[in-house]
N, CA, C and O atoms as a DFTB+ gen file, in Angstrom:
428 C
 N C O
     1  1     145.477     113.281     179.679
     2  2     145.426     112.926     178.274
     3  2     146.119     111.579     178.092
     4  3     147.233     111.375     178.575
     5  1     145.471     110.691     177.415
     6  2     146.031     109.366     177.165
     7  2     147.169     109.440     176.160
     8  3     147.293     110.415     175.418
     9  1     147.997     108.404     176.141
    10  2     149.134     108.381     175.240
    11  2     148.734     108.297     173.774
    12  3     149.502     108.692     172.896
    13  1     147.531     107.782     173.503
    14  2     147.094     107.626     172.121
    15  2     146.334     108.838     171.596
    16  3     145.918     108.840     170.437
    17  1     146.142     109.867     172.415
    18  2     145.504     111.103     171.991
    19  2     146.445     112.258     172.309
    20  3     146.891     112.415     173.445
    21  1     146.740     113.064     171.293
    22  2     147.655     114.183     171.448
    23  2     146.921     115.469     171.118
    24  3     146.275     115.570     170.075
    25  1     147.018     116.448     172.000
    26  2     146.433     117.762     171.708
    27  2     147.444     118.525     170.861
    28  3     148.563     118.778     171.306
    29  1     147.055     118.890     169.648
    30  2     147.951     119.585     168.734
    31  2     147.948     121.085     168.973
    32  3     148.999     121.721     168.903
    33  1     146.778     121.666     169.257
    34  2     146.705     123.048     169.698
    35  2     145.409     123.265     170.443
    36  3     144.469     122.478     170.331
    37  1     145.370     124.345     171.207
    38  2     144.162     124.632     171.972
    39  2     143.867     126.115     171.878
    40  3     144.605     126.873     171.249
    41  1     142.809     126.504     172.496
    42  2     142.321     127.866     172.430
    43  2     140.843     127.806     172.124
    44  3     140.151     126.885     172.558
    45  1     140.349     128.792     171.373
    46  2     138.946     128.782     170.983
    47  2     138.633     127.539     170.153
    48  3     137.618     126.878     170.372
    49  1     139.504     127.228     169.207
    50  2     139.390     126.008     168.415
    51  2     140.489     125.059     168.856
    52  3     141.600     125.486     169.170
    53  1     140.177     123.770     168.879
    54  2     141.155     122.794     169.339
    55  2     141.360     121.732     168.273
    56  3     140.490     121.477     167.441
    57  1     142.542     121.116     168.324
    58  2     142.836     120.035     167.379
    59  2     143.534     118.912     168.124
    60  3     144.484     119.135     168.874
    61  1     143.040     117.700     167.901
    62  2     143.592     116.504     168.520
    63  2     144.044     115.534     167.441
    64  3     143.533     115.546     166.321
    65  1     145.006     114.696     167.791
    66  2     145.410     113.609     166.913
    67  2     145.232     112.308     167.683
    68  3     145.754     112.146     168.786
    69  1     144.482     111.378     167.078
    70  2     144.210     110.094     167.704
    71  2     144.946     109.025     166.922
    72  3     144.878     108.991     165.694
    73  1     145.653     108.149     167.630
    74  2     146.371     107.052     166.980
    75  2     145.464     105.834     166.869
    76  3     144.727     105.500     167.796
    77  1     145.535     105.186     165.725
    78  2     144.807     103.944     165.505
    79  2     145.567     102.819     166.208
    80  3     146.797     102.839     166.255
    81  1     144.863     101.863     166.739
    82  2     145.503     100.763     167.461
    83  2     146.058      99.677     166.554
    84  3     146.554      98.663     167.044
    85  1     145.985      99.869     165.232
    86  2     146.522      98.858     164.314
    87  2     148.050      98.882     164.315
    88  3     148.682      97.929     163.861
    89  1     148.646      99.959     164.820
    90  2     150.098     100.043     164.906
    91  2     150.746     100.877     163.816
    92  3     151.918     101.232     163.939
    93  1     150.024     101.201     162.756
    94  2     150.578     101.992     161.661
    95  2     150.568     103.474     162.028
    96  3     149.558     103.990     162.506
    97  1     151.676     104.149     161.809
    98  2     151.745     105.586     162.081
    99  2     151.003     106.395     161.017
   100  3     150.755     107.585     161.210
   101  1     150.644     105.755     159.888
   102  2     149.869     106.443     158.854
   103  2     148.387     106.475     159.187
   104  3     147.638     107.251     158.594
   105  1     147.952     105.640     160.129
   106  2     146.550     105.595     160.519
   107  2     146.301     106.493     161.714
   108  3     146.074     106.016     162.826
   109  1     146.344     107.759     161.485
   110  2     145.986     108.702     162.545
   111  2     144.774     109.485     162.078
   112  3     144.509     109.590     160.880
   113  1     144.061     110.019     163.010
   114  2     142.894     110.834     162.714
   115  2     143.071     112.162     163.449
   116  3     143.113     112.201     164.678
   117  1     143.172     113.238     162.689
   118  2     143.224     114.564     163.290
   119  2     141.799     115.091     163.362
   120  3     141.059     115.052     162.378
   121  1     141.428     115.577     164.525
   122  2     140.080     116.091     164.727
   123  2     140.172     117.548     165.145
   124  3     140.784     117.884     166.159
   125  1     139.560     118.396     164.355
   126  2     139.509     119.822     164.660
   127  2     138.128     120.124     165.228
   128  3     137.109     119.795     164.621
   129  1     138.109     120.749     166.390
   130  2     136.849     121.106     167.045
   131  2     136.734     122.623     166.980
   132  3     137.533     123.349     167.573
   133  1     135.735     123.083     166.257
   134  2     135.524     124.516     166.076
   135  2     134.200     124.912     166.709
   136  3     133.234     124.149     166.700
   137  1     134.176     126.120     167.258
   138  2     133.015     126.564     168.014
   139  2     132.466     127.854     167.425
   140  3     133.217     128.772     167.094
   141  1     131.156     127.908     167.301
   142  2     130.481     129.142     166.902
   143  2     129.514     129.519     168.017
   144  3     128.434     128.941     168.136
   145  1     129.913     130.499     168.838
   146  2     129.023     130.940     169.916
   147  2     127.806     131.663     169.345
   148  3     126.721     131.632     169.926
   149  1     128.001     132.313     168.203
   150  2     126.900     133.028     167.565
   151  2     125.786     132.066     167.162
   152  3     124.608     132.351     167.376
   153  1     126.162     130.917     166.574
   154  2     125.176     129.927     166.160
   155  2     124.907     128.880     167.235
   156  3     124.002     128.057     167.097
   157  1     125.700     128.916     168.311
   158  2     125.583     127.972     169.417
   159  2     125.779     126.522     168.953
   160  3     125.011     125.629     169.311
   161  1     126.837     126.313     168.140
   162  2     127.131     124.968     167.642
   163  2     128.612     124.652     167.822
   164  3     129.453     125.547     167.908
   165  1     128.899     123.388     167.874
   166  2     130.262     122.872     167.882
   167  2     130.386     121.954     166.681
   168  3     129.580     121.037     166.523
   169  1     131.382     122.179     165.827
   170  2     131.576     121.299     164.676
   171  2     132.888     120.542     164.840
   172  3     133.881     121.076     165.334
   173  1     132.862     119.304     164.418
   174  2     134.055     118.465     164.457
   175  2     134.412     118.091     163.025
   176  3     133.577     117.571     162.284
   177  1     135.646     118.357     162.644
   178  2     136.127     118.037     161.307
   179  2     137.181     116.958     161.456
   180  3     138.140     117.119     162.211
   181  1     137.004     115.847     160.729
   182  2     137.915     114.714     160.807
   183  2     138.832     114.731     159.589
   184  3     138.361     114.730     158.452
   185  1     140.140     114.745     159.830
   186  2     141.133     114.703     158.765
   187  2     141.797     113.325     158.803
   188  3     142.486     112.977     159.762
   189  1     141.576     112.554     157.742
   190  2     142.091     111.190     157.686
   191  2     142.732     110.966     156.329
   192  3     142.170     111.355     155.305
   193  1     143.905     110.341     156.312
   194  2     144.532     109.975     155.046
   195  2     143.886     108.689     154.545
   196  3     144.038     107.624     155.145
   197  1     143.166     108.808     153.439
   198  2     142.486     107.650     152.879
   199  2     143.322     107.050     151.763
   200  3     143.905     107.773     150.955
   201  1     143.378     105.744     151.722
   202  2     144.094     105.043     150.669
   203  2     143.077     104.485     149.691
   204  3     142.046     103.940     150.087
   205  1     143.380     104.627     148.413
   206  2     142.413     104.315     147.362
   207  2     142.044     102.841     147.318
   208  3     140.869     102.516     147.150
   209  1     142.978     101.966     147.459
   210  2     142.663     100.541     147.374
   211  2     143.769      99.746     148.058
   212  3     144.833     100.271     148.386
   213  1     143.491      98.503     148.254
   214  2     144.423      97.629     148.945
   215  2     145.622      97.292     148.067
   216  3     145.472      96.995     146.882
   217  1     146.790      97.340     148.648
   218  2     147.996      96.970     147.902
   219  2     148.166      95.459     147.834
   220  3     149.145      94.963     147.277
   221  1     147.210      94.729     148.401
   222  2     147.232      93.278     148.287
   223  2     146.630      92.826     146.956
   224  3     146.842      91.697     146.514
   225  1     145.867      93.742     146.321
   226  2     145.270      93.424     145.025
   227  2     146.322      93.455     143.931
   228  3     147.397      94.029     144.104
   229  1     146.007      92.839     142.812
   230  2     146.875      92.883     141.636
   231  2     146.908      94.305     141.087
   232  3     145.966      95.069     141.294
   233  1     147.980      94.665     140.393
   234  2     148.147      96.029     139.902
   235  2     147.030      96.429     138.946
   236  3     146.605      97.584     138.972
   237  1     146.542      95.531     138.110
   238  2     145.489      95.881     137.145
   239  2     144.150      96.105     137.838
   240  3     143.340      96.900     137.361
   241  1     143.901      95.422     138.954
   242  2     142.674      95.666     139.721
   243  2     142.726      97.042     140.371
   244  3     141.734      97.770     140.387
   245  1     143.896      97.391     140.909
   246  2     144.050      98.726     141.504
   247  2     143.867      99.805     140.451
   248  3     143.195     100.806     140.702
   249  1     144.457      99.617     139.271
   250  2     144.353     100.595     138.188
   251  2     142.901     100.749     137.741
   252  3     142.424     101.872     137.575
   253  1     142.196      99.641     137.547
   254  2     140.799      99.688     137.121
   255  2     139.937     100.396     138.164
   256  3     139.064     101.188     137.808
   257  1     140.171     100.121     139.443
   258  2     139.417     100.780     140.511
   259  2     139.661     102.283     140.480
   260  3     138.722     103.063     140.639
   261  1     140.901     102.698     140.278
   262  2     141.223     104.124     140.224
   263  2     140.556     104.797     139.031
   264  3     140.075     105.924     139.154
   265  1     140.516     104.136     137.888
   266  2     139.867     104.701     136.703
   267  2     138.365     104.854     136.950
   268  3     137.794     105.908     136.669
   269  1     137.718     103.795     137.481
   270  2     136.286     103.859     137.768
   271  2     135.973     104.975     138.769
   272  3     135.018     105.729     138.580
   273  1     136.768     105.079     139.821
   274  2     136.540     106.083     140.852
   275  2     136.745     107.488     140.297
   276  3     135.989     108.402     140.627
   277  1     137.754     107.664     139.464
   278  2     138.019     108.979     138.863
   279  2     136.863     109.421     137.981
   280  3     136.440     110.576     138.047
   281  1     136.345     108.513     137.152
   282  2     135.208     108.860     136.298
   283  2     133.965     109.177     137.121
   284  3     133.227     110.107     136.794
   285  1     133.729     108.425     138.170
   286  2     132.582     108.709     139.025
   287  2     132.699     110.104     139.637
   288  3     131.716     110.842     139.709
   289  1     133.893     110.456     140.073
   290  2     134.126     111.773     140.651
   291  2     133.953     112.875     139.612
   292  3     133.342     113.904     139.900
   293  1     134.486     112.672     138.402
   294  2     134.362     113.669     137.346
   295  2     132.925     113.839     136.859
   296  3     132.476     114.964     136.641
   297  1     132.209     112.743     136.688
   298  2     130.870     112.809     136.106
   299  2     129.809     113.166     137.141
   300  3     128.962     114.023     136.888
   301  1     129.847     112.518     138.303
   302  2     128.803     112.725     139.308
   303  2     129.193     113.725     140.395
   304  3     128.325     114.230     141.106
   305  1     130.484     114.016     140.532
   306  2     130.927     115.001     141.512
   307  2     131.153     114.456     142.910
   308  3     131.376     115.228     143.842
   309  1     131.099     113.157     143.074
   310  2     131.364     112.559     144.387
   311  2     131.872     111.138     144.196
   312  3     131.759     110.559     143.116
   313  1     132.417     110.606     145.234
   314  2     132.779     109.198     145.276
   315  2     132.628     108.715     146.709
   316  3     132.564     109.528     147.631
   317  1     132.572     107.451     146.902
   318  2     132.418     106.877     148.239
   319  2     133.745     106.284     148.683
   320  3     134.351     105.479     147.977
   321  1     134.181     106.691     149.852
   322  2     135.388     106.132     150.442
   323  2     135.071     105.757     151.875
   324  3     134.161     106.318     152.485
   325  1     135.812     104.820     152.407
   326  2     135.636     104.455     153.807
   327  2     137.007     104.321     154.449
   328  3     138.023     104.149     153.775
   329  1     137.000     104.403     155.759
   330  2     138.243     104.292     156.510
   331  2     137.947     103.544     157.798
   332  3     136.996     103.880     158.504
   333  1     138.733     102.554     158.106
   334  2     138.587     101.814     159.363
   335  2     139.546     102.399     160.381
   336  3     140.728     102.594     160.095
   337  1     139.037     102.675     161.561
   338  2     139.857     103.181     162.650
   339  2     139.637     102.259     163.829
   340  3     138.498     102.051     164.246
   341  1     140.703     101.702     164.375
   342  2     140.598     100.694     165.428
   343  2     140.846     101.334     166.791
   344  3     141.914     101.892     167.042
   345  1     139.858     101.246     167.656
   346  2     140.038     101.630     169.056
   347  2     140.431     100.376     169.814
   348  3     139.762      99.347     169.724
   349  1     141.515     100.470     170.559
   350  2     142.089      99.289     171.210
   351  2     141.192      98.711     172.293
   352  3     141.010      97.498     172.388
   353  1     140.637      99.596     173.104
   354  2     139.801      99.138     174.211
   355  2     138.887     100.279     174.652
   356  3     138.859     101.342     174.032
   357  1     138.161     100.049     175.705
   358  2     137.217     101.057     176.188
   359  2     137.933     102.332     176.639
   360  3     137.397     103.427     176.469
   361  1     139.128     102.210     177.209
   362  2     139.874     103.399     177.646
   363  2     140.261     104.288     176.468
   364  3     140.276     105.513     176.590
   365  1     140.573     103.680     175.337
   366  2     140.916     104.432     174.130
   367  2     139.717     105.295     173.708
   368  3     139.872     106.475     173.394
   369  1     138.536     104.697     173.705
   370  2     137.320     105.429     173.348
   371  2     137.003     106.482     174.400
   372  3     136.674     107.622     174.070
   373  1     137.102     106.094     175.667
   374  2     136.785     107.015     176.757
   375  2     137.716     108.226     176.778
   376  3     137.276     109.335     177.082
   377  1     138.995     108.028     176.461
   378  2     139.926     109.166     176.449
   379  2     139.571     110.143     175.333
   380  3     139.736     111.353     175.491
   381  1     139.084     109.625     174.206
   382  2     138.617     110.518     173.142
   383  2     137.401     111.311     173.603
   384  3     137.341     112.526     173.410
   385  1     136.438     110.635     174.207
   386  2     135.226     111.307     174.687
   387  2     135.575     112.348     175.750
   388  3     135.031     113.452     175.734
   389  1     136.471     112.009     176.669
   390  2     136.877     112.950     177.715
   391  2     137.547     114.185     177.124
   392  3     137.337     115.298     177.607
   393  1     138.350     113.994     176.084
   394  2     139.012     115.130     175.439
   395  2     137.998     116.086     174.831
   396  3     138.158     117.304     174.917
   397  1     136.972     115.547     174.225
   398  2     135.947     116.378     173.593
   399  2     135.075     117.061     174.637
   400  3     134.632     118.189     174.420
   401  1     134.820     116.407     175.761
   402  2     133.903     116.947     176.756
   403  2     134.539     117.969     177.695
   404  3     133.855     118.463     178.591
   405  1     135.794     118.301     177.531
   406  2     136.444     119.267     178.431
   407  2     135.863     120.673     178.292
   408  3     135.931     121.457     179.238
   409  1     135.304     121.000     177.156
   410  2     134.563     122.251     176.897
   411  2     135.300     123.514     177.325
   412  3     134.765     124.259     178.146
   413  1     136.479     123.793     176.824
   414  2     137.128     125.055     177.172
   415  2     136.527     126.246     176.441
   416  3     136.878     127.388     176.738
   417  1     135.635     126.005     175.500
   418  2     135.090     127.059     174.665
   419  2     133.920     127.776     175.315
   420  3     133.590     128.889     174.905
   421  1     133.283     127.182     176.309
   422  2     132.242     127.838     177.093
   423  2     131.027     128.304     176.317
   424  3     130.716     129.495     176.312
   425  1     130.343     127.394     175.669
   426  2     129.103     127.771     174.975
   427  2     128.005     128.073     175.967
   428  3     126.889     128.408     175.571
């Protein structure tokens, strides 16, 4: 297991934490891998702390964005958010893929 990927728990369902290469400890991605042998599927759930807007913007721009986003969520029932996750190099990506491909669940 690479230093940037931590196994949080294992068993039938597994959970990993991947560190972003930007250096911030707030930019982590927890990935839960759940298995359904009955349906013969593997699902991956990504848990990421999303920040509403950049703190480089002026306070009134941040406030206006939050108001617009809140109304969109209330009226339409969804909103669009994005998150950038930086992989440092090919080994960072490969260690994530290797962690997922270990297949202890035996489908």
